Residue, then its C-alpha position, 0 to 999 in steps of 0.5 A: m785585385l783579382e781581376l787584374d790577375l786574371v788579366l795580367l797572369p796569362f799575359l806574362d805567360n802568354v805574350y810577355p817571352s815575345l815582347e820587345q825589351a822596351d816594352k817588357e820594361r813598360y810592363w814592369k813600370l805598369l806593374e808600379c801603378e795603382d791597382q784602381d787605375m790598371f783596371a780602369w785602364f784594362m776596362h776601357r774606362q781611362d787611358p793612362e796620361d804616360p805614353e810609354l804606359q799607353r803602349i803597354v796598356q794597349i798590348v795588354r788589351d789587345n792580347t786579353g782573352k786570346p787563346k794561347d797558341s798551340 
């Protein structure tokens, strides 16, 4: 889904490298989820039930649309 690429690819490039290992593992767990679920989470329509996913979804939300540090 293109919309997810627009959220997740910049996050992967700009934020992922600075995450703690546990959050990096949560990110890869997130990628195993259904596209429709992730889209709903990132659009603030729903929250994941899994606390591990809740954490990484919030990290992604908090960093979506932020410019890359120079």
